[in-house]
C-alpha positions in Angstrom: -44.1 104.5 42.0 -45.2 102.7 45.1 -42.2 102.7 47.5 -43.9 101.5 50.7 -47.0 99.7 51.9 -48.9 100.6 55.1 -51.5 98.3 56.6 -54.3 98.8 59.0 -54.1 96.0 61.7 -57.6 94.7 62.7 -59.5 93.3 59.8 -56.8 93.9 57.3 -53.4 92.5 58.5 -54.6 90.2 61.2 -57.9 88.5 62.1 -58.3 89.8 65.6 -62.1 89.4 65.8 -62.1 86.1 67.7 -60.0 87.4 70.6 -61.9 90.7 70.8 -65.2 88.7 70.9 -63.7 86.4 73.5 -62.9 89.4 75.7 -66.4 90.9 75.2 -68.1 87.6 76.0 -66.0 87.2 79.2 -67.2 90.6 80.3 -70.8 89.7 79.4 -70.4 86.4 81.3 -69.6 88.2 84.5 -73.0 89.9 84.2 -74.9 86.7 83.6 -75.3 87.4 79.9 -75.0 84.8 77.2 -72.1 85.0 74.7 -72.8 86.7 71.4 -72.2 84.7 68.2 -69.4 85.8 65.9 -71.7 87.3 63.3 -72.8 89.8 65.9 -69.3 91.1 66.7 -67.1 90.4 63.7 -68.4 93.3 61.5 -67.6 95.9 64.2 -64.3 94.5 65.3 -62.3 97.2 63.4 -63.9 99.7 65.8 -62.2 98.2 68.8 -63.7 98.7 72.3 -66.3 101.2 71.0 -67.6 98.8 68.4 -67.6 95.7 70.6 -69.2 97.4 73.6 -71.8 98.9 71.4 -72.6 95.4 70.1 -72.4 93.7 73.4 -74.1 96.3 75.7 -75.7 98.9 73.6 -73.4 101.5 75.2 -71.1 104.1 73.8 -68.7 106.9 74.8 -70.3 109.4 77.0 -72.9 107.0 78.4 -72.9 106.3 82.1 -70.6 103.5 83.0 -68.9 103.3 79.6 -65.4 104.2 80.7 -65.4 101.6 83.5 -66.8 99.0 81.2 -64.2 99.8 78.6 -61.3 99.5 81.0 -62.7 96.1 82.2 -63.0 94.9 78.6 -59.5 96.1 77.7 -58.0 94.4 80.7 -59.4 91.1 79.7 -58.3 91.7 76.1 -54.8 92.5 77.1 -54.4 89.1 78.7 -55.8 87.3 75.6 -54.3 89.2 72.6 -53.3 86.2 70.6 -55.4 83.2 71.6 -56.8 82.8 68.2 -55.6 85.9 66.3 -53.8 85.0 63.1 -52.5 86.9 60.1 -55.0 86.7 57.3 -54.3 84.1 54.6 -51.7 85.5 52.1 -50.4 88.3 54.3 -47.2 86.5 55.4 -46.5 85.6 51.7 -47.1 89.2 50.7 -44.6 90.4 53.4 -42.0 87.9 52.0 -42.6 89.3 48.5 -42.3 92.9 49.7 -39.0 92.0 51.4 -37.7 90.4 48.3 -38.5 93.6 46.4 -36.8 95.7 49.2 -40.2 97.5 49.7 -40.7 98.6 53.3 -44.0 98.0 55.0 -45.6 99.2 58.3 -48.6 99.2 60.5 -50.9 102.2 61.1 -53.7 101.4 63.4 -56.0 103.1 66.0 -55.2 100.2 68.4 -53.1 101.5 71.3 -49.4 100.7 71.4 -49.9 98.6 74.6 -51.9 96.1 72.5 -50.5 96.6 69.1 -46.8 96.1 69.9 -47.1 92.8 71.9 -49.6 91.5 69.4 -47.3 92.1 66.5 -44.5 90.5 68.5 -46.5 87.4 69.2 -47.4 87.2 65.5 -43.7 87.2 64.8 -43.7 90.2 62.5 -42.8 93.2 64.7 -39.1 93.1 63.8 -39.8 93.1 60.1 -42.0 96.2 60.2 -40.4 99.5 59.1 -42.8 101.3 61.4 -45.6 100.5 63.8 -47.9 103.4 64.5 -50.6 103.0 67.2 -53.6 104.9 68.2 -51.6 106.8 70.9 -48.4 107.3 68.9 -49.7 110.6 67.4 -52.1 113.1 68.9 -54.9 112.4 66.4 -56.2 109.1 65.0 -57.6 108.0 61.7 -59.5 109.3 59.8 -57.1 112.2 60.5 -54.0 111.8 58.2 -51.5 112.5 61.0 -50.7 108.8 61.7 -50.0 108.1 58.0 -47.9 111.2 57.7 -45.9 110.2 60.8 -45.4 106.7 59.3 -44.2 108.2 56.0 -41.6 110.3 57.8 -40.5 107.3 59.8 -40.0 105.2 56.7 -38.5 108.0 54.7 -41.0 108.4 51.8 -43.2 111.2 50.6 -46.9 110.2 51.2 -47.6 110.1 47.5 -45.2 107.2 47.1 -47.1 105.1 49.7 -50.2 103.0 49.6 -52.5 102.3 52.6 -54.7 99.3 52.8 -57.5 99.0 55.2 -61.0 97.6 55.7 -62.9 100.7 56.9 -64.1 103.9 55.3 -62.0 106.0 57.6 -58.9 104.2 56.2 -59.7 105.5 52.8 -60.4 108.9 54.1 -57.1 109.0 56.1 -55.1 107.8 53.1 -56.5 110.4 50.7 -56.2 113.2 53.3 -52.5 112.2 53.6 -52.0 112.2 49.8 -51.7 108.4 49.6 -53.4 105.8 47.4 -56.1 103.9 49.3 -56.8 100.1 49.0 -59.7 98.3 50.5 -59.3 94.8 51.8 -62.5 93.0 50.9 -61.6 90.1 53.2 -61.8 92.5 56.2 -64.6 93.4 58.6 -65.9 96.4 56.6 -68.0 97.5 59.5 -70.9 95.7 58.0 -70.9 98.1 55.0 -70.4 97.9 51.3 -67.1 99.5 50.3 -67.9 100.2 46.7 -68.9 103.7 47.6 -65.8 104.6 49.6 -63.9 106.1 46.7 -60.9 103.8 47.2 -58.3 103.6 44.4 -58.5 99.8 44.5 -60.6 97.1 46.1 -58.9 93.8 46.3 -60.1 90.3 47.3 -56.8 88.9 48.5 -53.3 90.1 49.4 -51.8 88.9 46.2 -53.8 91.4 44.2 -51.9 94.1 46.1 -48.7 92.7 44.8 -50.0 92.9 41.2 -50.9 96.6 41.8 -47.4 97.3 43.0 -45.9 95.5 40.0 -48.0 97.5 37.6 -47.2 100.9 39.2 -45.0 103.1 37.1 
C-alpha cells in the first residue's frame, strides 16, 4: 500500500527552468554574451548550477573559475527564485487529493535548503508538506538513497510504503536503492533523455495518473 508520496522539486513538482535560465542569462549578460533560448537550458534544469553553467559556459566542477562562477549564478538565482516559477499543471489538484485521502507528501531534492525552503514558501505549499529534504539536509545527495530514507523517517513510514516521483534517472536510482517504487514524470525536463530505459515502476504523463496508481495500490 502506498502510504506517502515524495516529489523531486525541479522539473517534477515545479517548473523552475524559467528562473534558472533567467539567472544564467543575467550572468552571461555581464560578460557580453547573448541570452540562451529556453530550449538550450530547459533540458538540463534539473541538474541545477552544474547543468546550467555547463550549458551556458561549457564549464564544470573542477574547471578553473567554476566555483566563483557558480556562486555568482546562485546569488542571482537567490534573488529571483519565483519570478516565473509555478507548480506544474495538476500538481496543486493532486496535493488536494492527497490531503483528502490523508496521505502525507513531501519534497526530496538536491536543491539546497536556502533555495528550496523560500521557494516552497513563495509557492504557498511549504506548510502543507510533511517533510522538505534539500541537498544539504543529509550528508549525501541523490542518487544515494540517504535523502529518501531520511524523508521516510521524518514522515514515519517504511520506505517500501512510499513512492518517489522525479524526472531524472538518478531519481529512479535513488528510489530503488531506498526500497521505494519509482515514478517518472514525463512532463519534466528528463535531462534531454528518453526515460523508457530507466527501469521505473511507472511512467506518467500527468499528475492525475499518479492518483490512479495510488488508488489501484493494494
